[in-house]
C-alpha atoms as one frame of an Amber mdcrd trajectory, in Angstrom:
protein
 -42.006 -38.130  -6.496 -44.107 -38.604  -9.345 -42.279 -39.294 -12.223 -44.213
 -39.267 -15.604 -44.326 -41.819 -17.944 -44.766 -41.710 -21.674 -48.129 -41.138
 -21.964 -47.418 -38.421 -19.511 -44.518 -37.058 -21.908 -46.109 -37.212 -25.403
 -48.875 -34.845 -23.465 -46.337 -32.039 -22.180 -44.796 -32.112 -25.536 -47.168
 -31.923 -27.574 -48.923 -28.978 -25.904 -45.842 -27.063 -26.213 -45.522 -27.986
 -30.148 -48.670 -26.819 -30.321 -48.881 -23.305 -28.218 -45.433 -22.373 -30.299
 -47.999 -22.578 -33.242 -50.186 -20.050 -31.789 -47.992 -18.017 -30.508 -46.379
 -18.059 -33.991 -49.275 -17.018 -35.418 -50.387 -14.442 -32.837 -47.083 -12.683
 -33.289 -47.828 -13.115 -37.569 -51.294 -10.866 -36.671 -53.041 -14.057 -38.023
 -54.850 -14.482 -34.523 -56.017 -11.042 -32.495 -55.629 -10.802 -28.872 -59.086
 -11.394 -27.983 -58.666 -14.953 -29.505 -55.323 -15.601 -28.481 -56.575 -14.479
 -24.848 -58.052 -17.853 -23.519 -55.251 -20.227 -25.514 -52.709 -18.080 -23.757
 -54.388 -18.808 -20.160 -54.289 -22.495 -20.899 -51.187 -22.562 -21.186 -50.780
 -20.529 -17.526 -50.146 -16.823 -19.724 -50.666 -13.376 -18.382 -50.790 -10.167
 -20.004 -50.051  -8.050 -16.571 -49.535  -4.219 -16.344 -45.778  -4.058 -18.345
 -45.219  -7.387 -19.898 -46.442 -10.952 -20.109 -46.074 -13.435 -16.727 -45.722
 -16.768 -16.558 -46.881 -18.913 -14.017 -45.442 -22.249 -13.696 -47.152 -25.049
 -12.016 -45.530 -27.092  -9.158 -47.975 -29.667  -8.606 -49.489 -29.683  -4.696
 -45.642 -28.186  -3.612 -43.270 -31.079  -4.813 -39.986 -30.020  -6.944 -36.592
 -32.091  -7.705 -33.191 -30.347  -7.423 -33.368 -30.726 -11.436 -36.191 -29.211
 -11.227 -35.070 -26.128  -9.521 -32.005 -25.914 -11.571 -34.320 -25.680 -14.355
 -36.421 -22.608 -12.858 -32.617 -20.781 -12.069 -31.854 -21.502 -16.334 -35.477
 -19.363 -17.026 -34.683 -16.446 -14.788 -31.379 -16.137 -16.207 -32.511 -16.931
 -19.503 -35.750 -15.781 -20.285 -36.479 -13.106 -17.207 -34.796 -10.875 -14.555
 -32.877 -13.120 -12.844 -35.495 -13.783 -10.485 -39.370 -16.097  -9.798 -41.927
 -15.176  -7.065 -43.304 -17.876  -5.316 -46.780 -17.916  -4.733 -49.886 -18.930
  -2.029 -51.065 -21.756  -4.746 -47.180 -23.388  -4.376 -46.330 -22.183  -7.789
 -43.873 -19.807  -9.188 -44.542 -17.104 -11.758 -42.169 -15.167 -14.208 -42.682
 -11.866 -14.520 -40.624 -10.596 -17.345 -40.866 -13.461 -20.290 -41.370 -12.318
 -23.826 -44.137 -13.833 -25.966 -41.334 -15.039 -28.424 -39.346 -16.801 -25.674
 -42.468 -18.901 -24.390 -42.409 -21.794 -26.324 -38.906 -22.459 -25.880 -39.488
 -21.729 -21.836 -42.382 -24.535 -21.743 -40.092 -27.204 -23.944 -37.390 -26.051
 -21.470 -40.204 -27.245 -18.252 -41.078 -30.409 -20.357 -37.498 -31.392 -20.530
 -37.958 -31.661 -16.620 -41.542 -33.425 -16.426 -42.732 -29.447 -15.168 -45.079
 -27.346 -17.845 -47.036 -24.485 -16.850 -51.042 -26.074 -18.280 -54.174 -24.564
 -16.470 -52.527 -22.542 -14.358 -55.025 -19.875 -15.334 -58.462 -19.640 -17.244
 -61.680 -21.283 -16.114 -60.850 -24.528 -15.385 -59.201 -27.074 -12.958 -56.537
 -25.114 -11.616 -52.613 -26.516 -10.377 -53.873 -28.983  -7.277 -52.566 -28.195
  -3.450 -52.075 -29.702  -0.470 -50.044 -29.634   2.942 -46.662 -28.515   2.321
 -45.600 -31.228   4.552 -47.413 -33.971   3.667 -45.639 -37.248   4.045 -43.810
 -36.453   6.907 -45.241 -34.396   9.230 -45.884 -36.093  12.892 -49.537 -35.572
  13.017 -50.260 -37.170   9.494 -52.912 -39.963   9.099 -52.918 -40.321   5.824
 -49.901 -39.289   3.207 -52.750 -37.406   0.429 -50.022 -36.927  -1.954 -50.737
 -39.519  -4.074 -54.394 -38.643  -3.792 -53.337 -35.592  -5.384 -51.482 -37.141
  -8.094 -54.518 -39.082  -8.994 -56.369 -35.873  -9.383 -53.874 -33.979 -11.183
 -54.022 -36.983 -13.749 -57.411 -37.070 -14.086 -58.538 -33.331 -14.159 -55.696
 -31.695 -16.419 -57.399 -31.975 -19.842 -60.629 -33.786 -19.122 -62.959 -32.990
 -21.838 -65.883 -32.208 -19.515 -64.062 -29.893 -17.211 -62.025 -27.643 -18.877
 -64.470 -24.897 -19.713 -66.351 -23.885 -16.361 -68.088 -21.049 -15.518 -64.880
 -20.407 -13.172 -61.651 -21.141 -12.245 -61.676 -23.834  -9.839 -59.496 -25.217
  -6.776 -58.844 -28.214  -4.765 -56.517 -28.582  -1.896 -55.700 -31.705   0.067
 -54.715 -32.072   3.354 -54.139 -35.683   5.266 -52.678 -34.624   8.706 -54.789
 -33.679  12.095 -53.795 -29.791  11.462 -54.857 -28.356   8.479 -52.120 -26.841
   6.555 -53.541 -26.428   3.247 -56.377 -23.848   4.245 -58.990 -26.571   2.718
 -62.171 -24.695   3.683 -61.165 -22.304   1.714 -61.055 -23.921  -1.906 -64.025
 -24.676  -3.815 -63.227 -28.037  -2.830 -61.369 -29.350  -0.331 -60.079 -32.596
   0.982 -59.142 -34.258   4.146 -57.866 -37.595   4.085 -59.162 -39.918   6.935
 -59.493 -43.174   8.247 -62.806 -45.048   9.377 -62.707 -47.474  12.455 -61.725
 -50.103   9.873 -58.775 -48.162   9.155 -60.139 -48.098   5.439 -59.358 -44.486
   3.586 -61.377 -42.186   2.785 -62.259 -38.442   2.595 -63.894 -35.444   4.158
 -64.915 -33.790   1.491 -66.117 -29.740   1.502 -67.358 -27.526  -1.436 -68.115
 -23.641  -1.693 -65.013 -22.166  -0.099 -62.963 -19.366  -1.597 -61.729 -15.220
  -0.621 -62.041 -12.868  -3.571 -65.109 -10.724  -3.571 -67.137 -12.980  -1.545
 -65.367 -15.001   0.465 -66.944 -17.741   2.493 -66.157 -20.841   4.445 -66.316
 -24.243   2.781 -68.742 -27.002   3.934 -69.056 -30.505   4.670 -71.124 -32.190
   2.062 -69.613 -35.644   3.002 -67.984 -36.562   6.189 -66.503 -39.988   4.685
 -66.477 -40.819   0.754 -64.364 -44.063   0.549 -61.173 -43.798  -1.865 -62.712
 -45.870  -4.913 -65.257 -43.141  -5.049 -63.198 -40.242  -4.822 -62.860 -39.757
  -8.881 -66.815 -40.606  -9.432 -67.770 -37.855  -6.001 -66.014 -35.255  -7.305
 -67.207 -36.014 -10.917 -70.686 -35.751  -9.662 -70.174 -32.532  -7.816 -68.274
 -30.957 -10.804 -71.057 -32.131 -13.018 -73.702 -30.315 -10.927 -71.476 -26.968
 -11.104 -71.147 -27.089 -14.707 -74.964 -27.665 -15.227 -76.251 -24.782 -13.002
 -73.126 -22.544 -12.140 -73.684 -18.747 -13.249 -72.513 -18.219 -16.730 -73.888
 -14.672 -17.177 -71.965 -12.800 -14.128 -68.216 -13.695 -13.364 -68.822 -12.616
 -10.318 -71.508 -14.880  -9.158 -69.900 -17.514 -11.055 -67.821 -19.901  -8.562
 -69.447 -22.946  -7.003 -69.646 -20.999  -3.470 -72.183 -18.803  -4.879 -73.681
 -21.775  -6.245 -74.342 -23.726  -2.638 -75.178 -20.580  -1.788 -78.358 -19.926
  -3.345 -78.849 -23.356  -3.573 -78.913 -23.984   0.086 -76.472 -27.125   1.014
 -79.335 -29.508   1.727 -80.435 -28.942  -1.435 -76.238 -29.109  -3.303 -76.072
 -32.343  -1.253 -79.150 -33.667  -3.399 -78.021 -32.729  -6.886 -74.878 -34.142
  -5.637 -76.090 -37.470  -4.461 -78.140 -37.634  -7.176 -75.775 -37.287 -10.265
 -73.338 -39.866  -8.280 -75.654 -42.272  -8.221 -76.334 -41.749 -11.737 -72.571
 -41.957 -12.604 -72.496 -44.825 -11.051 -75.740 -46.580 -12.333 -74.335 -45.405
 -15.775 -71.171 -47.602 -15.241 -68.817 -44.804 -13.755 -65.153 -46.841 -13.059
 -64.663 -46.686  -9.322 -60.685 -45.763  -8.231 -59.100 -49.037  -8.108 -56.292
 -50.098  -5.504 -53.583 -51.025  -8.273 -54.061 -47.893  -9.775 -53.685 -46.368
  -6.073 -51.129 -48.353  -5.343 -49.436 -47.557  -8.691 -49.150 -43.949  -8.026
 -48.305 -44.369  -4.276 -44.738 -46.254  -4.966 -43.922 -42.955  -6.190 -44.195
 -41.525  -2.806 -42.201 -43.760  -0.591 -39.944 -43.100   2.070 -36.454 -41.925
   1.187 -33.363 -43.806   2.635 -33.887 -42.740   6.337 -31.485 -43.835   8.348
 -31.741 -45.306  12.284 -31.035 -41.532  14.510 -31.197 -40.705  17.851 -33.488
 -37.780  17.749 -31.310 -35.963  19.194 -27.373 -36.088  19.619 -24.683 -34.841
  21.701 -23.144 -32.785  18.951 -26.566 -31.092  18.092 -27.431 -30.099  21.729
 -24.148 -28.528  22.098 -24.687 -25.935  19.016 -27.949 -25.324  20.838 -26.382
 -23.855  24.088 -23.519 -22.538  22.483 -25.028 -20.438  19.668 -28.143 -18.877
  20.304 -28.612 -17.508  16.694 -28.948 -21.296  16.029 -30.904 -21.964  18.787
 -33.865 -19.546  17.928 -34.125 -20.202  14.485 -34.644 -24.122  15.455 -37.333
 -23.103  17.626 -38.845 -20.647  14.654 -37.944 -22.991  11.979 -38.182 -26.599
  12.570 -41.027 -28.911  12.924 -41.205 -32.240  14.390 -40.449 -34.849  11.781
 -41.942 -38.317  11.996 -38.441 -39.836  11.852 -36.430 -39.843  14.742 -33.079
 -37.612  14.313 -35.189 -36.119  10.994 -36.511 -32.395  11.125 -38.342 -30.075
   8.558 -36.713 -27.041   8.047 -38.622 -23.851   6.753 -36.625 -21.687   4.313
 -37.852 -18.538   5.278 -38.396 -16.261   1.876 -39.282 -12.945   3.991 -35.943
 -11.141   5.000 -36.500  -7.686   5.018 -35.522  -5.757   1.901 -36.968  -8.660
  -0.162 -40.372  -8.597  -2.307 -42.168 -11.474  -0.295 -42.236 -14.845  -2.497
 -39.054 -13.810  -4.852 -36.150 -15.812  -5.119 -33.135 -15.182  -7.679 -31.554
 -17.558 -10.051 -28.944 -17.923  -7.683 -30.564 -18.633  -4.974 -31.978 -21.003
  -6.523 -28.945 -23.228  -7.599 -27.919 -22.747  -4.107 -31.102 -24.377  -2.851
 -31.072 -27.578  -5.718 -27.574 -27.508  -4.277 -28.353 -27.877  -0.504 -31.545
 -30.238  -1.569 -28.891 -32.540  -2.647 -26.807 -32.748   0.199 -29.186 -32.646
   2.843 -32.741 -33.476   2.011 -32.584 -36.727  -0.624 -32.798 -33.682  -3.702
 -36.334 -32.098  -2.514 -37.476 -28.876  -2.491 -41.473 -27.836  -1.194 -42.915
 -24.619  -2.119 -45.645 -23.135   0.612 -49.033 -21.636   0.654 -46.855 -18.974
   2.876 -44.586 -18.118  -0.014 -41.219 -19.763   1.639 -39.512 -22.910   0.642
 -39.270 -26.612   2.956 -36.330 -29.326   3.032 -38.460 -31.783   4.384 -35.737
 -34.471   5.446 -32.699 -33.306   7.361 -30.291 -34.813   9.674 -30.901 -32.585
  13.145 -27.139 -33.741  13.307 -26.734 -31.707   9.590 -29.097 -28.638  11.168
 -26.310 -26.108  12.219 -24.244 -26.967   8.902 -27.066 -26.055   6.840 -28.126
 -23.322   8.764 -24.848 -21.616   8.403 -25.673 -22.438   4.171 -28.576 -20.856
   4.269 -27.532 -17.601   6.143 -25.310 -17.052   3.131 -28.046 -16.978   0.522
 -30.881 -14.683   3.028 -32.677 -17.718   3.596 -32.232 -18.428   7.450 -34.109
 -15.572   8.788 -35.747 -17.146  12.683 -38.828 -15.479  11.672 -41.428 -17.970
  10.241 -44.647 -17.682  11.831 -43.969 -14.064  12.733 -45.651 -10.609  11.314
 -42.569 -10.436   9.140 -43.377 -13.987   7.318 -46.539 -12.249   5.808 -47.661
 -13.179   2.435 -48.362 -10.387  -0.260 -49.196 -10.272  -3.689 -47.443  -8.546
  -6.190 -50.463  -5.752  -6.422 -50.332  -2.898  -8.640 -46.118  -2.745  -9.529
 -47.397  -6.052 -11.876 -50.875  -7.035 -11.484 -53.515  -4.974 -14.275 -56.975
  -5.936 -11.812 -54.556  -4.814  -8.791 -56.016  -1.542  -7.155 -52.960  -0.497
  -4.986 -48.952  -1.328  -4.337 -48.213  -4.313  -2.180 -44.884  -4.329  -2.672
 -44.082  -1.023  -0.792 -46.165  -1.346   1.833 -44.517  -4.777   2.533 -40.768
  -3.183   2.639 -42.293  -0.784   5.018 -43.576  -3.255   7.537 -40.695  -5.459
   7.752 -38.508  -2.463   7.767 -40.368  -1.227  10.773 -40.942  -4.355  12.579
 -37.173  -5.735  13.053 -37.071  -6.550  16.204 -37.037 -10.161  16.591 -37.784
 -10.196  20.345 -40.666  -7.568  20.087 -42.013 -10.026  17.625 -41.433 -13.369
  19.129 -43.405 -11.571  22.054 -45.945 -11.088  19.946 -45.972 -14.635  18.947
 -47.613 -16.522  16.148 -49.419 -13.571  13.637 -50.296 -13.935  10.358 -50.544
 -10.830   8.415 -51.569 -11.184   4.809 -51.997  -8.265   2.379 -53.560  -8.111
  -1.419 -52.898  -5.617  -3.551 -56.880  -6.075  -4.693 -60.576  -7.728  -3.836
 -59.193 -10.606  -5.496 -57.170 -11.936  -2.510 -54.229 -13.519  -3.952 -52.789
 -12.534  -0.969 -55.267 -13.785   1.164 -56.270 -11.024   3.247 -59.202 -12.791
   4.570 -57.589 -14.984   6.663 -55.058 -13.060   8.366 -54.644 -12.574  11.802
 -54.292  -9.095  10.251 -55.056  -8.528   6.690 -54.364  -5.362   4.679 -56.449
  -4.658   1.149 -55.341  -2.350  -1.098 -57.938  -0.211  -2.270 -58.410   2.391
  -4.986 -60.805   5.740  -3.617 -61.513   8.210  -5.732 -57.563   8.032  -7.177
 -56.023   7.471  -4.010 -54.599   4.241  -3.143 -55.731   3.231   0.690 -55.601
   0.263   2.763 -58.544  -1.106   4.594 -57.027  -3.436   7.545 -59.396  -6.551
   8.798 -58.870  -8.870  11.992 -59.323 -12.256  13.005 -59.123 -14.218   9.897
 -58.155 -17.871  10.342 -57.599 -20.358   6.860 -57.199 -23.033   9.475 -59.427
 -26.097  10.590 -60.679 -22.524  13.178 -61.451 -20.965   9.824 -62.933 -17.524
  10.055 -63.192 -14.415   7.894 -61.452 -11.406   8.982 -64.432  -8.365  10.052
 -62.832  -5.027   7.872 -62.244  -2.711  10.750 -63.355   0.968   9.832 -62.099
   3.577   7.245 -58.618   2.826   5.081 -55.155   4.395   5.705 -53.186   5.965
   3.145 -49.573   4.379   3.402 -48.052   7.060   5.095 -50.675   5.924   8.126
 -50.953   1.881   7.924 -47.610   1.229  10.376 -49.519   3.938  12.598 -52.194
   1.538  12.343 -50.537  -1.342  13.316 -48.478  -0.234  15.819 -51.650   0.701
  17.573 -53.300  -2.354  16.810 -50.598  -4.404  18.007 -49.877  -1.811  21.578
 -53.752  -2.859  21.740 -53.364  -6.359  21.758 -50.167  -6.268  24.191 -52.097
  -4.277  26.937 -55.176  -6.109  26.876 -53.667  -9.497  26.155 -53.953 -12.352
  29.050 -50.978 -14.800  29.979 -49.710 -16.518  27.070 -52.535 -15.605  24.525
 -52.096 -15.203  21.218 -53.256 -12.180  18.969 -56.262 -14.584  17.590 -57.809
 -15.846  20.821 -56.899 -11.902  21.992 -59.453 -10.521  19.368 -61.772 -13.248
  19.272 -62.216 -12.902  23.285 -62.168  -9.433  23.335 -63.755  -8.452  19.900
 -63.430  -5.730  17.606 -64.428  -2.837  19.502 -61.293  -2.148  21.936 -59.101
  -2.088  18.541 -61.232  -0.026  16.566 -61.616   2.043  19.576 -58.392   3.032
  19.766 -57.264   3.069  15.995 -59.698   6.060  15.558 -60.097   7.208  18.797
 -58.109  10.611  17.244 -60.256  11.177  14.485
């Protein structure tokens, strides 16, 4: 993983000193909240319902065991003993005291971490495929380019105050696992016929109040032009993006209103002007410098399946189910990608305690070269585990509650903190998630349903990505009553689609019967081997809606 150089370290150290002074003035009453707000947001500090919330950046989801131990220390010393993994691969602490935040940032800086630009109208923490560098279907490892983009965008003077927040995502695999079509800019690393690396670039995706699927603006941008072409897009947005209405300020609205051909024309004109003005391309030496931080670990040559591994699969049904559900193919024979499920029933999705963090850090050292990945689904990943070690690792994960064999099932839901924490939320989401996981606890039934992505948000801002759930749940407030709208048919992958609202919302006592009704309609009408999304796309909304509201 990338290691800070002297300049990187000085940047985060100086930011801590700067923010310490700002906090001191705020506590002394020398800064009013409206003056302090933009300063704290630039350092990832939100003011929520009951306390401040600090969002810590985890660039493209990559953590070392040392960094995770520091996060555990912060949870213990400054919070309430836990953190919350987010859909942008970051971690949030929900209970820090304002006077402690500079000390937290100082501790983070000591392990090459920060909270810079995890909020505010700027380029946010850059995300990527959580299996980058190890996935069997990968064409190009996108991590070096995500890191180059992180360095380029952090403190970029021209893009520090954009019309609205701005999000990048990278993938380099045959299958998109980074939801690039739902980002302001999505990058797909590819190779042309000559074997040269370049990028398909999509612009204008996003969720929230006006969900839209990103549009292809360039089919192949050579790697040397990555930063200059991105700058051209950002300049067009900065110049023409709406600043008079925050609901129309995202680049997706600009692309929609200008129409795609006009937007592409403006970008290409800006790109040509930048090159004519002497914009510096991304040179090979810089790519090589950053790429050197992302070389393979010390793999050894192993058989793809050993006798001991096969024996464990035969002898232990529970282990076999876990392997089938939570393990993915690795590019290196004899190794596996391991998903750690943070979706144990009875626990808010994505929550991880300080003790669990310490245990995961130890396991990472023992089994996965000291590295941990955070995912868009609010889970964790060990990317490089020997298959011979899987049985022992599984037993260790069971001890801390992270071995639930539910990855990809209805239990593996995404859920935002909702009204229990967030000032923007309209309804609670964590208690509804608990109701769902408690009710749907028959694993045989869940496996029979097949892959089913359930995603829930407590408000229209869609932090829980409900728009792209096969089944989405949106909390709304209608005349003081918390209700839950259901959407069907969303997808964040290459077959991107936005879910459609099935009808009027349900109160919290009705949501479980509604889900049971939808699922029974699916199992009754599906064809052999047909998953929920495929069945919905074949059948359409009507049979689900008719059955759901039959008695109304």
